[in-house]
N, CA, C and O atoms as a Tripos MOL2 file, in Angstrom:
@<TRIPOS>MOLECULE
protein
  304   303    76     0     0
PROTEIN
NO_CHARGES

@<TRIPOS>ATOM
      1 N         107.8850   99.3690  112.8470 N.3       1 MET1
      2 CA        108.0960   97.9730  112.8460 C.3       1 MET1
      3 C         109.2390   97.6230  111.8530 C.2       1 MET1
      4 O         109.5680   98.3940  110.9510 O.2       1 MET1
      5 N         109.7790   96.5090  112.0510 N.am      2 ASN2
      6 CA        110.9660   96.0380  111.2660 C.3       2 ASN2
      7 C         110.6100   95.8820  109.8320 C.2       2 ASN2
      8 O         111.4170   96.2390  108.9730 O.2       2 ASN2
      9 N         109.4330   95.3610  109.5070 N.am      3 PHE3
     10 CA        109.1080   95.0950  108.0970 C.3       3 PHE3
     11 C         108.9690   96.3580  107.2910 C.2       3 PHE3
     12 O         109.1480   96.3280  106.0730 O.2       3 PHE3
     13 N         108.6540   97.4720  107.9290 N.am      4 CYS4
     14 CA        108.5380   98.8090  107.2410 C.3       4 CYS4
     15 C         109.9450   99.1850  106.6620 C.2       4 CYS4
     16 O         110.0400   99.7590  105.5770 O.2       4 CYS4
     17 N         110.9910   98.8580  107.3880 N.am      5 TYR5
     18 CA        112.3520   99.1680  106.9640 C.3       5 TYR5
     19 C         112.6300   98.3800  105.7300 C.2       5 TYR5
     20 O         113.1770   98.9260  104.7720 O.2       5 TYR5
     21 N         112.2780   97.1110  105.7040 N.am      6 TYR6
     22 CA        112.6070   96.2630  104.5440 C.3       6 TYR6
     23 C         111.6980   96.6280  103.3440 C.2       6 TYR6
     24 O         112.1310   96.5400  102.1950 O.2       6 TYR6
     25 N         110.4800   97.0240  103.6060 N.am      7 ILE7
     26 CA        109.6370   97.4690  102.4720 C.3       7 ILE7
     27 C         110.1550   98.7190  101.8850 C.2       7 ILE7
     28 O         110.1600   98.8320  100.6590 O.2       7 ILE7
     29 N         110.6120   99.7130  102.6770 N.am      8 ASN8
     30 CA        111.1920  100.9230  102.1770 C.3       8 ASN8
     31 C         112.4760  100.6640  101.4100 C.2       8 ASN8
     32 O         112.7260  101.2610  100.3630 O.2       8 ASN8
     33 N         113.2870   99.7610  101.9520 N.am      9 LYS9
     34 CA        114.5400   99.3690  101.2530 C.3       9 LYS9
     35 C         114.2410   98.7200   99.9470 C.2       9 LYS9
     36 O         114.9060   99.0330   98.9600 O.2       9 LYS9
     37 N         113.2780   97.8320   99.8700 N.am     10 LEU10
     38 CA        112.8590   97.2090   98.6250 C.3      10 LEU10
     39 C         112.3250   98.2330   97.6250 C.2      10 LEU10
     40 O         112.5890   98.1560   96.4250 O.2      10 LEU10
     41 N         111.5750   99.1820   98.1500 N.am     11 LYS11
     42 CA        110.9930  100.2470   97.3070 C.3      11 LYS11
     43 C         112.1310  101.0770   96.6910 C.2      11 LYS11
     44 O         112.0770  101.3690   95.4960 O.2      11 LYS11
     45 N         113.1480  101.4620   97.4520 N.am     12 LEU12
     46 CA        114.2470  102.1720   96.8780 C.3      12 LEU12
     47 C         115.0040  101.4180   95.8190 C.2      12 LEU12
     48 O         115.3700  101.9670   94.7800 O.2      12 LEU12
     49 N         115.2400  100.1320   96.0970 N.am     13 LYS13
     50 CA        115.9270   99.3310   95.1430 C.3      13 LYS13
     51 C         115.1100   99.2320   93.8420 C.2      13 LYS13
     52 O         115.6660   99.3360   92.7490 O.2      13 LYS13
     53 N         113.8030   99.0340   93.9670 N.am     14 TYR14
     54 CA        112.9300   98.8970   92.8280 C.3      14 TYR14
     55 C         112.9130  100.1900   92.0110 C.2      14 TYR14
     56 O         112.9400  100.1570   90.7800 O.2      14 TYR14
     57 N         112.8690  101.3420   92.7150 N.am     15 GLU15
     58 CA        112.8530  102.6370   91.9990 C.3      15 GLU15
     59 C         114.2150  102.8660   91.2740 C.2      15 GLU15
     60 O         114.2230  103.3560   90.1440 O.2      15 GLU15
     61 N         115.3180  102.5300   91.8870 N.am     16 GLU16
     62 CA        116.5570  102.6860   91.2770 C.3      16 GLU16
     63 C         116.6550  101.8780   89.9950 C.2      16 GLU16
     64 O         117.1670  102.3500   88.9790 O.2      16 GLU16
     65 N         116.1570  100.6580   90.0610 N.am     17 GLU17
     66 CA        116.2280   99.7710   88.8980 C.3      17 GLU17
     67 C         115.3470  100.3380   87.7540 C.2      17 GLU17
     68 O         115.7370  100.3170   86.5870 O.2      17 GLU17
     69 N         114.1650  100.8380   88.1200 N.am     18 ASN18
     70 CA        113.2790  101.3900   87.1050 C.3      18 ASN18
     71 C         113.7820  102.7090   86.5600 C.2      18 ASN18
     72 O         113.6300  102.9880   85.3710 O.2      18 ASN18
     73 N         114.3750  103.5160   87.4060 N.am     19 MET19
     74 CA        114.8080  104.8130   86.9780 C.3      19 MET19
     75 C         115.9970  104.6720   86.0020 C.2      19 MET19
     76 O         116.1280  105.4670   85.0710 O.2      19 MET19
     77 N         116.8150  103.7150   86.2040 N.am     20 SER20
     78 CA        117.9830  103.5610   85.3540 C.3      20 SER20
     79 C         117.6550  102.9770   83.9770 C.2      20 SER20
     80 O         118.4470  103.0840   83.0410 O.2      20 SER20
     81 N         116.4910  102.3650   83.8700 N.am     21 SER21
     82 CA        116.1430  101.6630   82.6550 C.3      21 SER21
     83 C         115.4940  102.5040   81.6020 C.2      21 SER21
     84 O         116.0020  102.5910   80.4840 O.2      21 SER21
     85 N         114.3160  103.1670   81.9410 N.am     22 SER22
     86 CA        113.5780  103.8110   80.8740 C.3      22 SER22
     87 C         113.2800  105.2980   80.9370 C.2      22 SER22
     88 O         113.6170  106.0280   80.0050 O.2      22 SER22
     89 N         112.6470  105.7730   82.0290 N.am     23 PRO23
     90 CA        112.1960  107.1710   81.9630 C.3      23 PRO23
     91 C         113.3740  108.1840   81.7820 C.2      23 PRO23
     92 O         114.3900  108.1630   82.4770 O.2      23 PRO23
     93 N         113.1350  109.0480   80.8030 N.am     24 LYS24
     94 CA        114.1850  109.9650   80.4850 C.3      24 LYS24
     95 C         113.8340  111.4460   80.9580 C.2      24 LYS24
     96 O         114.7030  112.1450   81.4790 O.2      24 LYS24
     97 N         112.6330  111.8660   80.7750 N.am     25 THR25
     98 CA        112.2900  113.2320   81.1720 C.3      25 THR25
     99 C         111.9110  113.2400   82.6730 C.2      25 THR25
    100 O         111.5540  112.2290   83.2780 O.2      25 THR25
    101 N         112.0210  114.4540   83.2060 N.am     26 LEU26
    102 CA        111.6440  114.5880   84.6890 C.3      26 LEU26
    103 C         110.1680  114.2100   84.8650 C.2      26 LEU26
    104 O         109.8400  113.5920   85.8780 O.2      26 LEU26
    105 N         109.2880  114.5330   83.9700 N.am     27 LYS27
    106 CA        107.8990  114.2370   84.0880 C.3      27 LYS27
    107 C         107.6970  112.6990   84.1050 C.2      27 LYS27
    108 O         106.9240  112.1720   84.9060 O.2      27 LYS27
    109 N         108.4030  112.0080   83.2110 N.am     28 GLU28
    110 CA        108.2600  110.5570   83.1990 C.3      28 GLU28
    111 C         108.8580  109.9310   84.4680 C.2      28 GLU28
    112 O         108.3380  108.9320   84.9630 O.2      28 GLU28
    113 N         109.9250  110.4980   84.9900 N.am     29 ARG29
    114 CA        110.5120  109.9890   86.2010 C.3      29 ARG29
    115 C         109.5740  110.1990   87.3830 C.2      29 ARG29
    116 O         109.4370  109.3190   88.2330 O.2      29 ARG29
    117 N         108.9170  111.3820   87.4420 N.am     30 LEU30
    118 CA        107.9790  111.6880   88.5190 C.3      30 LEU30
    119 C         106.7960  110.7410   88.4730 C.2      30 LEU30
    120 O         106.3780  110.1980   89.4950 O.2      30 LEU30
    121 N         106.2610  110.5490   87.2730 N.am     31 ASP31
    122 CA        105.1610  109.5910   87.0720 C.3      31 ASP31
    123 C         105.5210  108.1960   87.5390 C.2      31 ASP31
    124 O         104.7220  107.5150   88.1820 O.2      31 ASP31
    125 N         106.7100  107.7860   87.2150 N.am     32 CYS32
    126 CA        107.1970  106.4610   87.6000 C.3      32 CYS32
    127 C         107.3030  106.3740   89.1460 C.2      32 CYS32
    128 O         106.8800  105.3770   89.7310 O.2      32 CYS32
    129 N         107.8560  107.3960   89.7950 N.am     33 LEU33
    130 CA        107.9580  107.4180   91.2370 C.3      33 LEU33
    131 C         106.5900  107.3750   91.8770 C.2      33 LEU33
    132 O         106.3950  106.6200   92.8300 O.2      33 LEU33
    133 N         105.6420  108.1440   91.4010 N.am     34 GLU34
    134 CA        104.2810  108.1670   91.9540 C.3      34 GLU34
    135 C         103.6490  106.7830   91.8000 C.2      34 GLU34
    136 O         103.0010  106.2970   92.7270 O.2      34 GLU34
    137 N         103.8230  106.1570   90.6700 N.am     35 GLN35
    138 CA        103.2100  104.8430   90.4000 C.3      35 GLN35
    139 C         103.8460  103.8420   91.3700 C.2      35 GLN35
    140 O         103.1430  103.0140   91.9510 O.2      35 GLN35
    141 N         105.1720  103.9120   91.5500 N.am     36 ASN36
    142 CA        105.8790  102.9520   92.4240 C.3      36 ASN36
    143 C         105.3980  103.1910   93.8590 C.2      36 ASN36
    144 O         105.2190  102.2270   94.6040 O.2      36 ASN36
    145 N         105.1830  104.4520   94.2690 N.am     37 ASP37
    146 CA        104.7590  104.7640   95.5870 C.3      37 ASP37
    147 C         103.3920  104.1650   95.8550 C.2      37 ASP37
    148 O         103.1580  103.6260   96.9370 O.2      37 ASP37
    149 N         102.4960  104.2460   94.9070 N.am     38 LEU38
    150 CA        101.1460  103.6840   95.0410 C.3      38 LEU38
    151 C         101.2060  102.1660   95.1950 C.2      38 LEU38
    152 O         100.5030  101.5800   96.0190 O.2      38 LEU38
    153 N         102.0820  101.5310   94.3630 N.am     39 ILE39
    154 CA        102.2240  100.0240   94.4270 C.3      39 ILE39
    155 C         102.7180   99.6520   95.8150 C.2      39 ILE39
    156 O         102.1780   98.7190   96.4090 O.2      39 ILE39
    157 N         103.6970  100.3240   96.3510 N.am     40 PHE40
    158 CA        104.1980   99.9070   97.6360 C.3      40 PHE40
    159 C         103.3090  100.2840   98.7980 C.2      40 PHE40
    160 O         103.3240   99.5890   99.8130 O.2      40 PHE40
    161 N         102.5350  101.3480   98.7010 N.am     41 LYS41
    162 CA        101.5030  101.6330   99.7390 C.3      41 LYS41
    163 C         100.4540  100.5560   99.7790 C.2      41 LYS41
    164 O         100.0070  100.1810  100.8630 O.2      41 LYS41
    165 N         100.0410  100.0400   98.6300 N.am     42 LYS42
    166 CA         99.0960   98.9240   98.6040 C.3      42 LYS42
    167 C          99.7410   97.6510   99.2060 C.2      42 LYS42
    168 O          99.0850   96.8700   99.8950 O.2      42 LYS42
    169 N         100.9960   97.4790   98.9310 N.am     43 GLY43
    170 CA        101.6660   96.2790   99.4520 C.3      43 GLY43
    171 C         101.8060   96.3800  100.9850 C.2      43 GLY43
    172 O         101.6060   95.4090  101.7140 O.2      43 GLY43
    173 N         102.1520   97.5740  101.4310 N.am     44 LYS44
    174 CA        102.2770   97.7590  102.8720 C.3      44 LYS44
    175 C         101.0020   97.5800  103.5670 C.2      44 LYS44
    176 O         100.9700   96.9820  104.6430 O.2      44 LYS44
    177 N          99.9220   98.0730  103.0090 N.am     45 GLN45
    178 CA         98.5850   97.9390  103.5790 C.3      45 GLN45
    179 C          98.1870   96.4430  103.6570 C.2      45 GLN45
    180 O          97.5910   95.9990  104.6390 O.2      45 GLN45
    181 N          98.5350   95.6770  102.5900 N.am     46 ALA46
    182 CA         98.2580   94.2550  102.6340 C.3      46 ALA46
    183 C          98.9840   93.5540  103.7460 C.2      46 ALA46
    184 O          98.4400   92.6720  104.4110 O.2      46 ALA46
    185 N         100.2600   93.9690  103.9490 N.am     47 VAL47
    186 CA        101.0570   93.3360  105.0350 C.3      47 VAL47
    187 C         100.4430   93.7330  106.3890 C.2      47 VAL47
    188 O         100.3340   92.8860  107.2750 O.2      47 VAL47
    189 N         100.0560   94.9470  106.5590 N.am     48 MET48
    190 CA         99.4080   95.3890  107.8860 C.3      48 MET48
    191 C          98.1400   94.5450  108.0700 C.2      48 MET48
    192 O          97.9270   94.0380  109.1720 O.2      48 MET48
    193 N          97.3180   94.3740  107.0900 N.am     49 GLU49
    194 CA         96.1070   93.6350  107.2200 C.3      49 GLU49
    195 C          96.3880   92.1510  107.6020 C.2      49 GLU49
    196 O          95.6950   91.5720  108.4390 O.2      49 GLU49
    197 N          97.4020   91.5720  106.9760 N.am     50 THR50
    198 CA         97.8070   90.1830  107.2720 C.3      50 THR50
    199 C          98.2710   90.0970  108.7430 C.2      50 THR50
    200 O          97.9120   89.1470  109.4390 O.2      50 THR50
    201 N          99.0340   91.0390  109.2060 N.am     51 ILE51
    202 CA         99.5130   91.0410  110.5760 C.3      51 ILE51
    203 C          98.3270   91.1730  111.5570 C.2      51 ILE51
    204 O          98.3040   90.5100  112.5940 O.2      51 ILE51
    205 N          97.3550   92.0210  111.2280 N.am     52 GLN52
    206 CA         96.1670   92.1490  112.0610 C.3      52 GLN52
    207 C          95.3810   90.8410  112.1210 C.2      52 GLN52
    208 O          94.8750   90.4660  113.1790 O.2      52 GLN52
    209 N          95.2770   90.1450  110.9820 N.am     53 GLU53
    210 CA         94.5760   88.8060  110.9790 C.3      53 GLU53
    211 C          95.2820   87.8140  111.8000 C.2      53 GLU53
    212 O          94.6330   87.0500  112.5150 O.2      53 GLU53
    213 N          96.6120   87.7690  111.7490 N.am     54 ILE54
    214 CA         97.3820   86.8280  112.5150 C.3      54 ILE54
    215 C          97.2500   87.1170  113.9860 C.2      54 ILE54
    216 O          97.0980   86.2000  114.7920 O.2      54 ILE54
    217 N          97.3050   88.4100  114.3520 N.am     55 ARG55
    218 CA         97.1370   88.7840  115.7760 C.3      55 ARG55
    219 C          95.7970   88.3660  116.2850 C.2      55 ARG55
    220 O          95.7050   87.8750  117.4110 O.2      55 ARG55
    221 N          94.7190   88.5390  115.4940 N.am     56 LEU56
    222 CA         93.3930   88.1740  115.8340 C.3      56 LEU56
    223 C          93.3020   86.5940  116.0740 C.2      56 LEU56
    224 O          92.7100   86.1370  117.0520 O.2      56 LEU56
    225 N          93.8940   85.8360  115.1670 N.am     57 LYS57
    226 CA         93.9220   84.4430  115.2820 C.3      57 LYS57
    227 C          94.6120   83.9650  116.5730 C.2      57 LYS57
    228 O          94.1380   83.0710  117.2740 O.2      57 LYS57
    229 N          95.7330   84.5980  116.8390 N.am     58 ILE58
    230 CA         96.5160   84.2840  118.0650 C.3      58 ILE58
    231 C          95.6380   84.6030  119.2930 C.2      58 ILE58
    232 O          95.5570   83.8080  120.2300 O.2      58 ILE58
    233 N          94.9980   85.7480  119.2720 N.am     59 LYS59
    234 CA         94.1700   86.1810  120.4110 C.3      59 LYS59
    235 C          92.9680   85.1920  120.5720 C.2      59 LYS59
    236 O          92.6150   84.8110  121.6880 O.2      59 LYS59
    237 N          92.3950   84.8180  119.4980 N.am     60 LEU60
    238 CA         91.2800   83.8220  119.5710 C.3      60 LEU60
    239 C          91.7270   82.5070  120.0790 C.2      60 LEU60
    240 O          91.0130   81.8380  120.8250 O.2      60 LEU60
    241 N          92.9970   82.0960  119.6540 N.am     61 SER61
    242 CA         93.4220   80.8170  120.0530 C.3      61 SER61
    243 C          93.8000   80.7560  121.5720 C.2      61 SER61
    244 O          93.9040   79.6890  122.1760 O.2      61 SER61
    245 N          93.9950   81.9610  122.1290 N.am     62 GLN62
    246 CA         94.4040   82.0060  123.5530 C.3      62 GLN62
    247 C          93.1680   82.1480  124.4950 C.2      62 GLN62
    248 O          93.3240   82.1670  125.7160 O.2      62 GLN62
    249 N          91.9420   82.2460  123.9170 N.am     63 THR63
    250 CA         90.8040   82.3500  124.7880 C.3      63 THR63
    251 C          90.5220   80.9800  125.4140 C.2      63 THR63
    252 O          90.7870   79.9590  124.7800 O.2      63 THR63
    253 N          90.0300   80.9370  126.5520 N.am     64 PRO64
    254 CA         89.7600   79.6850  127.2960 C.3      64 PRO64
    255 C          88.8360   78.8290  126.4730 C.2      64 PRO64
    256 O          87.8500   79.3010  125.9080 O.2      64 PRO64
    257 N          89.1780   77.5470  126.4180 N.am     65 LYS65
    258 CA         88.2950   76.6230  125.6190 C.3      65 LYS65
    259 C          86.9950   76.3050  126.2960 C.2      65 LYS65
    260 O          86.0050   75.9950  125.6330 O.2      65 LYS65
    261 N          86.9810   76.3770  127.6330 N.am     66 ASN66
    262 CA         85.7700   76.0460  128.3830 C.3      66 ASN66
    263 C          84.7180   77.1740  128.3810 C.2      66 ASN66
    264 O          83.5910   76.9890  128.8380 O.2      66 ASN66
    265 N          85.1000   78.2950  127.8780 N.am     67 LEU67
    266 CA         84.1710   79.4210  127.7760 C.3      67 LEU67
    267 C          83.2010   79.2240  126.7280 C.2      67 LEU67
    268 O          83.5680   79.1250  125.5570 O.2      67 LEU67
    269 N          81.9360   79.1580  127.0820 N.am     68 ASP68
    270 CA         80.8680   78.9320  126.1340 C.3      68 ASP68
    271 C          80.3010   80.2340  125.7100 C.2      68 ASP68
    272 O          79.5270   80.8710  126.4250 O.2      68 ASP68
    273 N          80.7180   80.6430  124.4680 N.am     69 ILE69
    274 CA         80.2960   81.9080  123.9180 C.3      69 ILE69
    275 C          79.0630   81.6740  123.0970 C.2      69 ILE69
    276 O          79.1170   80.9010  122.1410 O.2      69 ILE69
    277 N          77.9620   82.2950  123.4130 N.am     70 LYS70
    278 CA         76.6810   82.1270  122.7200 C.3      70 LYS70
    279 C          76.3140   83.5010  122.1960 C.2      70 LYS70
    280 O          76.7270   84.5360  122.7200 O.2      70 LYS70
    281 N          75.5060   83.4640  121.1220 N.am     71 LYS71
    282 CA         74.9700   84.6950  120.6190 C.3      71 LYS71
    283 C          73.9030   85.2190  121.5380 C.2      71 LYS71
    284 O          73.1920   84.4270  122.1560 O.2      71 LYS71
    285 N          73.7610   86.5180  121.6550 N.am     72 PRO72
    286 CA         72.7160   87.0470  122.5490 C.3      72 PRO72
    287 C          71.3430   86.6560  121.9840 C.2      72 PRO72
    288 O          71.0900   86.7790  120.7860 O.2      72 PRO72
    289 N          70.4770   86.1870  122.8670 N.am     73 GLN73
    290 CA         69.1430   85.8140  122.3990 C.3      73 GLN73
    291 C          68.2220   86.9770  122.4500 C.2      73 GLN73
    292 O          68.2600   87.7630  123.3970 O.2      73 GLN73
    293 N          67.3920   87.1090  121.4540 N.am     74 THR74
    294 CA         66.4220   88.1350  121.4010 C.3      74 THR74
    295 C          65.0890   87.6720  121.9060 C.2      74 THR74
    296 O          64.7000   86.5210  121.7040 O.2      74 THR74
    297 N          64.3960   88.5520  122.5550 N.am     75 LEU75
    298 CA         63.0360   88.2130  123.0560 C.3      75 LEU75
    299 C          62.0620   88.2550  121.9320 C.2      75 LEU75
    300 O          62.1180   89.1030  121.0420 O.2      75 LEU75
    301 N          61.1830   87.3280  121.9980 N.am     76 ILE76
    302 CA         60.1600   87.2490  120.8760 C.3      76 ILE76
    303 C          58.8790   87.9140  121.3410 C.2      76 ILE76
    304 O          57.9040   87.9680  120.5910 O.2      76 ILE76
@<TRIPOS>BOND
     1     1     2 1
     2     2     3 1
     3     3     4 2
     4     3     5 am
     5     5     6 1
     6     6     7 1
     7     7     8 2
     8     7     9 am
     9     9    10 1
    10    10    11 1
    11    11    12 2
    12    11    13 am
    13    13    14 1
    14    14    15 1
    15    15    16 2
    16    15    17 am
    17    17    18 1
    18    18    19 1
    19    19    20 2
    20    19    21 am
    21    21    22 1
    22    22    23 1
    23    23    24 2
    24    23    25 am
    25    25    26 1
    26    26    27 1
    27    27    28 2
    28    27    29 am
    29    29    30 1
    30    30    31 1
    31    31    32 2
    32    31    33 am
    33    33    34 1
    34    34    35 1
    35    35    36 2
    36    35    37 am
    37    37    38 1
    38    38    39 1
    39    39    40 2
    40    39    41 am
    41    41    42 1
    42    42    43 1
    43    43    44 2
    44    43    45 am
    45    45    46 1
    46    46    47 1
    47    47    48 2
    48    47    49 am
    49    49    50 1
    50    50    51 1
    51    51    52 2
    52    51    53 am
    53    53    54 1
    54    54    55 1
    55    55    56 2
    56    55    57 am
    57    57    58 1
    58    58    59 1
    59    59    60 2
    60    59    61 am
    61    61    62 1
    62    62    63 1
    63    63    64 2
    64    63    65 am
    65    65    66 1
    66    66    67 1
    67    67    68 2
    68    67    69 am
    69    69    70 1
    70    70    71 1
    71    71    72 2
    72    71    73 am
    73    73    74 1
    74    74    75 1
    75    75    76 2
    76    75    77 am
    77    77    78 1
    78    78    79 1
    79    79    80 2
    80    79    81 am
    81    81    82 1
    82    82    83 1
    83    83    84 2
    84    83    85 am
    85    85    86 1
    86    86    87 1
    87    87    88 2
    88    87    89 am
    89    89    90 1
    90    90    91 1
    91    91    92 2
    92    91    93 am
    93    93    94 1
    94    94    95 1
    95    95    96 2
    96    95    97 am
    97    97    98 1
    98    98    99 1
    99    99   100 2
   100    99   101 am
   101   101   102 1
   102   102   103 1
   103   103   104 2
   104   103   105 am
   105   105   106 1
   106   106   107 1
   107   107   108 2
   108   107   109 am
   109   109   110 1
   110   110   111 1
   111   111   112 2
   112   111   113 am
   113   113   114 1
   114   114   115 1
   115   115   116 2
   116   115   117 am
   117   117   118 1
   118   118   119 1
   119   119   120 2
   120   119   121 am
   121   121   122 1
   122   122   123 1
   123   123   124 2
   124   123   125 am
   125   125   126 1
   126   126   127 1
   127   127   128 2
   128   127   129 am
   129   129   130 1
   130   130   131 1
   131   131   132 2
   132   131   133 am
   133   133   134 1
   134   134   135 1
   135   135   136 2
   136   135   137 am
   137   137   138 1
   138   138   139 1
   139   139   140 2
   140   139   141 am
   141   141   142 1
   142   142   143 1
   143   143   144 2
   144   143   145 am
   145   145   146 1
   146   146   147 1
   147   147   148 2
   148   147   149 am
   149   149   150 1
   150   150   151 1
   151   151   152 2
   152   151   153 am
   153   153   154 1
   154   154   155 1
   155   155   156 2
   156   155   157 am
   157   157   158 1
   158   158   159 1
   159   159   160 2
   160   159   161 am
   161   161   162 1
   162   162   163 1
   163   163   164 2
   164   163   165 am
   165   165   166 1
   166   166   167 1
   167   167   168 2
   168   167   169 am
   169   169   170 1
   170   170   171 1
   171   171   172 2
   172   171   173 am
   173   173   174 1
   174   174   175 1
   175   175   176 2
   176   175   177 am
   177   177   178 1
   178   178   179 1
   179   179   180 2
   180   179   181 am
   181   181   182 1
   182   182   183 1
   183   183   184 2
   184   183   185 am
   185   185   186 1
   186   186   187 1
   187   187   188 2
   188   187   189 am
   189   189   190 1
   190   190   191 1
   191   191   192 2
   192   191   193 am
   193   193   194 1
   194   194   195 1
   195   195   196 2
   196   195   197 am
   197   197   198 1
   198   198   199 1
   199   199   200 2
   200   199   201 am
   201   201   202 1
   202   202   203 1
   203   203   204 2
   204   203   205 am
   205   205   206 1
   206   206   207 1
   207   207   208 2
   208   207   209 am
   209   209   210 1
   210   210   211 1
   211   211   212 2
   212   211   213 am
   213   213   214 1
   214   214   215 1
   215   215   216 2
   216   215   217 am
   217   217   218 1
   218   218   219 1
   219   219   220 2
   220   219   221 am
   221   221   222 1
   222   222   223 1
   223   223   224 2
   224   223   225 am
   225   225   226 1
   226   226   227 1
   227   227   228 2
   228   227   229 am
   229   229   230 1
   230   230   231 1
   231   231   232 2
   232   231   233 am
   233   233   234 1
   234   234   235 1
   235   235   236 2
   236   235   237 am
   237   237   238 1
   238   238   239 1
   239   239   240 2
   240   239   241 am
   241   241   242 1
   242   242   243 1
   243   243   244 2
   244   243   245 am
   245   245   246 1
   246   246   247 1
   247   247   248 2
   248   247   249 am
   249   249   250 1
   250   250   251 1
   251   251   252 2
   252   251   253 am
   253   253   254 1
   254   254   255 1
   255   255   256 2
   256   255   257 am
   257   257   258 1
   258   258   259 1
   259   259   260 2
   260   259   261 am
   261   261   262 1
   262   262   263 1
   263   263   264 2
   264   263   265 am
   265   265   266 1
   266   266   267 1
   267   267   268 2
   268   267   269 am
   269   269   270 1
   270   270   271 1
   271   271   272 2
   272   271   273 am
   273   273   274 1
   274   274   275 1
   275   275   276 2
   276   275   277 am
   277   277   278 1
   278   278   279 1
   279   279   280 2
   280   279   281 am
   281   281   282 1
   282   282   283 1
   283   283   284 2
   284   283   285 am
   285   285   286 1
   286   286   287 1
   287   287   288 2
   288   287   289 am
   289   289   290 1
   290   290   291 1
   291   291   292 2
   292   291   293 am
   293   293   294 1
   294   294   295 1
   295   295   296 2
   296   295   297 am
   297   297   298 1
   298   298   299 1
   299   299   300 2
   300   299   301 am
   301   301   302 1
   302   302   303 1
   303   303   304 2
@<TRIPOS>SUBSTRUCTURE
     1 MET1         2 RESIDUE 1 A MET
     2 ASN2         6 RESIDUE 1 A ASN
     3 PHE3        10 RESIDUE 1 A PHE
     4 CYS4        14 RESIDUE 1 A CYS
     5 TYR5        18 RESIDUE 1 A TYR
     6 TYR6        22 RESIDUE 1 A TYR
     7 ILE7        26 RESIDUE 1 A ILE
     8 ASN8        30 RESIDUE 1 A ASN
     9 LYS9        34 RESIDUE 1 A LYS
    10 LEU10       38 RESIDUE 1 A LEU
    11 LYS11       42 RESIDUE 1 A LYS
    12 LEU12       46 RESIDUE 1 A LEU
    13 LYS13       50 RESIDUE 1 A LYS
    14 TYR14       54 RESIDUE 1 A TYR
    15 GLU15       58 RESIDUE 1 A GLU
    16 GLU16       62 RESIDUE 1 A GLU
    17 GLU17       66 RESIDUE 1 A GLU
    18 ASN18       70 RESIDUE 1 A ASN
    19 MET19       74 RESIDUE 1 A MET
    20 SER20       78 RESIDUE 1 A SER
    21 SER21       82 RESIDUE 1 A SER
    22 SER22       86 RESIDUE 1 A SER
    23 PRO23       90 RESIDUE 1 A PRO
    24 LYS24       94 RESIDUE 1 A LYS
    25 THR25       98 RESIDUE 1 A THR
    26 LEU26      102 RESIDUE 1 A LEU
    27 LYS27      106 RESIDUE 1 A LYS
    28 GLU28      110 RESIDUE 1 A GLU
    29 ARG29      114 RESIDUE 1 A ARG
    30 LEU30      118 RESIDUE 1 A LEU
    31 ASP31      122 RESIDUE 1 A ASP
    32 CYS32      126 RESIDUE 1 A CYS
    33 LEU33      130 RESIDUE 1 A LEU
    34 GLU34      134 RESIDUE 1 A GLU
    35 GLN35      138 RESIDUE 1 A GLN
    36 ASN36      142 RESIDUE 1 A ASN
    37 ASP37      146 RESIDUE 1 A ASP
    38 LEU38      150 RESIDUE 1 A LEU
    39 ILE39      154 RESIDUE 1 A ILE
    40 PHE40      158 RESIDUE 1 A PHE
    41 LYS41      162 RESIDUE 1 A LYS
    42 LYS42      166 RESIDUE 1 A LYS
    43 GLY43      170 RESIDUE 1 A GLY
    44 LYS44      174 RESIDUE 1 A LYS
    45 GLN45      178 RESIDUE 1 A GLN
    46 ALA46      182 RESIDUE 1 A ALA
    47 VAL47      186 RESIDUE 1 A VAL
    48 MET48      190 RESIDUE 1 A MET
    49 GLU49      194 RESIDUE 1 A GLU
    50 THR50      198 RESIDUE 1 A THR
    51 ILE51      202 RESIDUE 1 A ILE
    52 GLN52      206 RESIDUE 1 A GLN
    53 GLU53      210 RESIDUE 1 A GLU
    54 ILE54      214 RESIDUE 1 A ILE
    55 ARG55      218 RESIDUE 1 A ARG
    56 LEU56      222 RESIDUE 1 A LEU
    57 LYS57      226 RESIDUE 1 A LYS
    58 ILE58      230 RESIDUE 1 A ILE
    59 LYS59      234 RESIDUE 1 A LYS
    60 LEU60      238 RESIDUE 1 A LEU
    61 SER61      242 RESIDUE 1 A SER
    62 GLN62      246 RESIDUE 1 A GLN
    63 THR63      250 RESIDUE 1 A THR
    64 PRO64      254 RESIDUE 1 A PRO
    65 LYS65      258 RESIDUE 1 A LYS
    66 ASN66      262 RESIDUE 1 A ASN
    67 LEU67      266 RESIDUE 1 A LEU
    68 ASP68      270 RESIDUE 1 A ASP
    69 ILE69      274 RESIDUE 1 A ILE
    70 LYS70      278 RESIDUE 1 A LYS
    71 LYS71      282 RESIDUE 1 A LYS
    72 PRO72      286 RESIDUE 1 A PRO
    73 GLN73      290 RESIDUE 1 A GLN
    74 THR74      294 RESIDUE 1 A THR
    75 LEU75      298 RESIDUE 1 A LEU
    76 ILE76      302 RESIDUE 1 A ILE
């Protein structure tokens, strides 16, 4: 999807800014990259969940209005 491209581009920009500012050792740089990766994975997951919610709302809005959906009745 197109948003993945922009998320990855933003991730690279964010990493470049953070890498140039503070971490000096390779270990610190690796830790920073791993932390950034985790942050962006969570962000990407949130975007995917939002898209799924929007698709569901669209699908529900396209169901016929005259369709009477009732819960299944249980026998007593």
